[in-house]
N, CA, C and O atoms as a DFTB+ gen file, in Angstrom:
292 C
 N C O
     1  1     -87.704       5.713     -24.595
     2  2     -86.700       5.481     -23.158
     3  2     -87.545       5.190     -21.726
     4  3     -88.352       5.704     -20.951
     5  1     -86.840       4.117     -21.938
     6  2     -86.756       3.993     -20.472
     7  2     -84.859       4.644     -19.507
     8  3     -83.640       4.807     -19.552
     9  1     -86.608       4.761     -18.530
    10  2     -84.761       5.845     -17.546
    11  2     -84.249       4.376     -16.714
    12  3     -83.348       4.695     -15.938
    13  1     -84.526       2.953     -16.641
    14  2     -83.113       2.259     -17.186
    15  2     -81.958       1.965     -17.739
    16  3     -80.794       1.573     -17.645
    17  1     -83.495       2.623     -18.816
    18  2     -82.584       2.226     -20.235
    19  2     -81.096       3.579     -21.051
    20  3     -80.151       3.410     -21.821
    21  1     -81.843       5.169     -20.086
    22  2     -81.550       6.511     -19.901
    23  2     -79.794       5.923     -19.706
    24  3     -78.786       5.759     -20.393
    25  1     -80.439       5.706     -17.786
    26  2     -79.346       5.577     -16.949
    27  2     -78.628       5.423     -17.423
    28  3     -77.812       6.311     -17.674
    29  1     -78.447       3.466     -18.063
    30  2     -77.389       2.319     -18.609
    31  2     -76.958       3.378     -19.362
    32  3     -76.194       4.244     -18.935
    33  1     -77.572       3.332     -20.838
    34  2     -76.852       4.838     -21.684
    35  2     -75.729       5.819     -21.313
    36  3     -74.687       6.114     -21.898
    37  1     -76.518       6.418     -19.625
    38  2     -75.294       7.579     -18.838
    39  2     -74.195       7.125     -17.905
    40  3     -73.556       8.101     -17.509
    41  1     -73.733       5.917     -17.392
    42  2     -73.464       5.105     -17.818
    43  2     -71.725       4.701     -18.687
    44  3     -70.525       4.789     -18.425
    45  1     -72.263       4.427     -19.358
    46  2     -72.105       3.756     -20.064
    47  2     -71.443       4.773     -21.112
    48  3     -71.315       4.095     -22.132
    49  1     -71.000       5.954     -21.347
    50  2     -70.924       7.572     -21.827
    51  2     -70.055       7.556     -20.825
    52  3     -68.974       7.009     -21.044
    53  1     -70.357       8.259     -19.235
    54  2     -69.217       8.228     -18.917
    55  2     -67.693       8.000     -18.706
    56  3     -66.616       8.596     -18.689
    57  1     -68.509       6.233     -18.489
    58  2     -67.019       4.619     -18.704
    59  2     -66.338       4.483     -19.887
    60  3     -65.181       4.074     -19.984
    61  1     -67.119       4.856     -20.870
    62  2     -66.561       6.040     -22.312
    63  2     -65.029       6.464     -22.154
    64  3     -63.930       6.016     -22.483
    65  1     -65.667       7.823     -21.316
    66  2     -65.148       9.482     -20.983
    67  2     -64.239       9.391     -20.238
    68  3     -63.344      10.236     -20.257
    69  1     -64.224       8.349     -19.388
    70  2     -63.258       8.051     -18.441
    71  2     -61.836       7.379     -19.318
    72  3     -60.719       7.850     -19.535
    73  1     -62.533       5.971     -19.708
    74  2     -61.299       5.452     -19.862
    75  2     -60.959       6.388     -21.699
    76  3     -61.552       5.687     -22.519
    77  1     -60.638       6.953     -22.047
    78  2     -60.868       7.850     -23.317
    79  2     -59.403       8.928     -22.089
    80  3     -58.191       8.755     -22.214
    81  1     -60.035       9.890     -21.090
    82  2     -59.484      10.646     -20.244
    83  2     -57.732       9.892     -20.004
    84  3     -56.624      10.289     -20.365
    85  1     -58.191       8.655     -19.227
    86  2     -57.310       7.971     -19.386
    87  2     -56.076       7.691     -19.655
    88  3     -55.057       7.665     -18.966
    89  1     -56.405       7.383     -21.284
    90  2     -55.693       6.741     -22.689
    91  2     -54.790       8.247     -23.082
    92  3     -53.823       8.317     -23.840
    93  1     -55.535       9.556     -22.201
    94  2     -54.940      10.247     -23.052
    95  2     -54.261      10.938     -22.523
    96  3     -53.428      11.661     -23.069
    97  1     -54.524      10.837     -21.118
    98  2     -53.006      10.909     -20.069
    99  2     -51.420      10.399     -20.140
   100  3     -50.395      10.928     -19.710
   101  1     -51.657       9.070     -20.907
   102  2     -50.839       7.832     -21.506
   103  2     -50.819       8.622     -22.855
   104  3     -49.731       8.341     -23.357
   105  1     -51.249       9.166     -23.387
   106  2     -49.950       9.576     -24.288
   107  2     -49.878      11.738     -23.959
   108  3     -49.436      12.412     -24.889
   109  1     -50.114      12.109     -23.292
   110  2     -49.731      13.534     -22.457
   111  2     -48.458      12.769     -21.905
   112  3     -47.659      13.289     -22.683
   113  1     -47.724      11.973     -21.187
   114  2     -46.203      11.232     -20.807
   115  2     -45.545      10.780     -21.240
   116  3     -44.358      11.017     -21.018
   117  1     -46.234       9.248     -22.696
   118  2     -45.379       9.905     -23.686
   119  2     -44.972      10.919     -24.530
   120  3     -43.748      10.922     -24.660
   121  1     -45.570      11.821     -25.181
   122  2     -44.776      12.432     -25.313
   123  2     -43.864      13.818     -24.950
   124  3     -43.162      14.765     -25.306
   125  1     -44.611      12.954     -23.807
   126  2     -44.047      14.714     -22.799
   127  2     -42.537      13.526     -22.495
   128  3     -41.548      13.857     -21.841
   129  1     -42.639      12.819     -22.837
   130  2     -40.787      11.746     -22.413
   131  2     -40.330      11.614     -23.124
   132  3     -39.122      11.728     -22.918
   133  1     -40.804      11.191     -24.916
   134  2     -39.912      11.942     -25.916
   135  2     -39.839      13.271     -26.294
   136  3     -39.329      13.364     -27.411
   137  1     -40.081      14.110     -25.913
   138  2     -39.660      15.335     -25.691
   139  2     -37.887      16.064     -25.181
   140  3     -36.879      16.502     -25.736
   141  1     -38.510      15.759     -23.525
   142  2     -37.752      15.736     -22.727
   143  2     -36.613      14.603     -22.974
   144  3     -35.649      14.487     -22.216
   145  1     -36.834      13.734     -24.174
   146  2     -35.560      12.709     -23.458
   147  2     -35.158      12.289     -24.118
   148  3     -33.956      12.540     -24.212
   149  1     -35.853      11.129     -25.324
   150  2     -35.064      10.925     -26.915
   151  2     -35.188      12.105     -27.753
   152  3     -34.860      11.679     -28.860
   153  1     -35.489      13.432     -27.887
   154  2     -34.934      14.355     -28.387
   155  2     -33.489      14.774     -27.756
   156  3     -32.568      14.621     -28.558
   157  1     -33.159      15.208     -26.641
   158  2     -31.659      15.112     -26.987
   159  2     -30.931      13.570     -26.851
   160  3     -30.147      13.341     -25.930
   161  1     -31.073      13.153     -27.265
   162  2     -30.357      11.624     -27.615
   163  2     -29.704      12.224     -28.997
   164  3     -28.663      12.725     -29.424
   165  1     -30.905      11.869     -29.368
   166  2     -31.010      12.121     -30.928
   167  2     -30.227      12.978     -31.250
   168  3     -29.253      12.781     -31.977
   169  1     -30.630      14.319     -30.625
   170  2     -29.945      15.216     -31.446
   171  2     -28.535      15.547     -31.128
   172  3     -28.012      16.608     -31.471
   173  1     -27.923      14.591     -30.450
   174  2     -27.141      15.116     -30.137
   175  2     -25.700      13.368     -30.828
   176  3     -24.481      13.522     -30.902
   177  1     -26.264      12.347     -31.091
   178  2     -25.808      11.624     -32.056
   179  2     -26.062      12.389     -33.760
   180  3     -25.032      12.143     -34.389
   181  1     -26.682      12.893     -34.318
   182  2     -26.898      13.606     -34.550
   183  2     -25.864      14.264     -35.686
   184  3     -25.511      14.177     -36.862
   185  1     -25.524      15.397     -33.735
   186  2     -24.402      15.735     -33.968
   187  2     -23.119      14.505     -34.394
   188  3     -22.523      14.129     -35.404
   189  1     -23.139      14.348     -33.658
   190  2     -22.066      12.555     -34.127
   191  2     -21.483      12.348     -34.945
   192  3     -20.271      12.159     -35.042
   193  1     -22.566      12.355     -35.935
   194  2     -22.405      11.869     -37.146
   195  2     -22.246      12.917     -38.563
   196  3     -21.884      12.615     -39.700
   197  1     -22.602      14.045     -38.087
   198  2     -21.930      15.393     -38.742
   199  2     -21.027      15.592     -38.291
   200  3     -20.229      15.410     -39.211
   201  1     -20.255      15.983     -37.100
   202  2     -19.259      16.263     -36.951
   203  2     -17.894      14.393     -37.342
   204  3     -16.668      14.280     -37.327
   205  1     -18.755      13.620     -37.552
   206  2     -17.829      12.116     -38.366
   207  2     -17.997      12.495     -39.849
   208  3     -17.224      12.090     -40.716
   209  1     -18.847      13.138     -40.043
   210  2     -18.505      13.183     -41.699
   211  2     -17.932      14.190     -41.935
   212  3     -17.042      14.083     -42.779
   213  1     -18.228      15.963     -41.157
   214  2     -17.322      16.788     -42.016
   215  2     -16.084      16.057     -41.422
   216  3     -16.391      14.866     -41.369
   217  1     -15.348      16.164     -41.147
   218  2     -13.834      14.862     -41.170
   219  2     -13.474      14.537     -41.732
   220  3     -12.441      14.778     -42.355
   221  1     -14.224      13.797     -41.758
   222  2     -13.952      12.678     -42.809
   223  2     -14.213      13.216     -44.764
   224  3     -13.601      12.762     -45.731
   225  1     -15.065      14.044     -44.760
   226  2     -14.903      15.502     -46.035
   227  2     -13.547      15.620     -45.940
   228  3     -12.895      15.558     -46.983
   229  1     -12.619      15.886     -44.188
   230  2     -11.947      17.026     -44.832
   231  2     -10.048      16.265     -45.080
   232  3      -8.979      16.808     -45.361
   233  1     -10.468      14.723     -44.775
   234  2      -9.670      13.894     -44.781
   235  2      -9.337      13.474     -46.529
   236  3      -8.511      13.057     -47.341
   237  1     -10.272      13.812     -46.374
   238  2     -10.433      13.140     -47.832
   239  2     -10.245      13.453     -48.830
   240  3      -9.899      12.802     -49.816
   241  1     -10.577      15.128     -48.614
   242  2      -9.969      16.806     -49.493
   243  2      -8.793      16.377     -48.964
   244  3      -8.002      15.809     -49.717
   245  1      -8.543      16.521     -47.915
   246  2      -6.643      16.804     -47.762
   247  2      -6.236      15.295     -48.458
   248  3      -6.947      15.392     -49.459
   249  1      -5.630      14.091     -48.583
   250  2      -5.481      13.296     -49.102
   251  2      -5.945      13.930     -50.569
   252  3      -5.114      14.651     -51.122
   253  1      -7.150      13.720     -51.199
   254  2      -6.963      14.093     -52.508
   255  2      -5.735      15.969     -53.273
   256  3      -5.040      15.626     -54.229
   257  1      -5.607      17.093     -53.006
   258  2      -5.023      17.931     -52.279
   259  2      -3.757      17.182     -52.270
   260  3      -3.451      16.810     -53.403
   261  1      -3.145      16.934     -51.596
   262  2      -2.201      15.934     -51.451
   263  2      -1.620      15.321     -52.235
   264  3      -0.395      15.444     -52.239
   265  1      -2.294      14.377     -53.255
   266  2      -1.798      13.633     -54.577
   267  2      -2.194      15.098     -55.327
   268  3      -1.660      15.763     -54.439
   269  1      -2.638      15.994     -56.135
   270  2      -1.962      16.260     -56.994
   271  2      -1.398      17.440     -56.054
   272  3      -1.848      18.584     -56.136
   273  1      -0.724      17.199     -55.458
   274  2       0.082      18.738     -55.376
   275  2       1.454      17.836     -55.792
   276  3       2.254      17.940     -56.722
   277  1       1.314      16.706     -54.417
   278  2       2.362      15.283     -56.011
   279  2       2.173      15.033     -57.210
   280  3       3.213      14.602     -57.706
   281  1       1.572      15.075     -57.730
   282  2       1.017      14.551     -59.813
   283  2       2.008      16.120     -60.535
   284  3       2.475      16.110     -61.674
   285  1       2.127      17.228     -59.645
   286  2       2.024      18.605     -60.338
   287  2       3.248      18.654     -60.031
   288  3       3.800      19.007     -61.073
   289  1       3.978      18.527     -59.288
   290  2       5.189      19.191     -58.826
   291  2       6.557      18.031     -59.757
   292  3       7.758      18.265     -59.622
């Protein structure tokens, strides 16, 4: 291997490392954004869905009990 080809290979490896470093930094930024922003919104939406689900269940059970009361009286 000549000195010139060795230097070219080293230069290519350094460019690949810097490219990989930039991509990793972008991935870390994306993960941080998801963790700090989107997960809070998803958690809020899931809480809202659970609240609607429980309210619907209470309403359905209440109606069922009132129908049973009317049928038995």
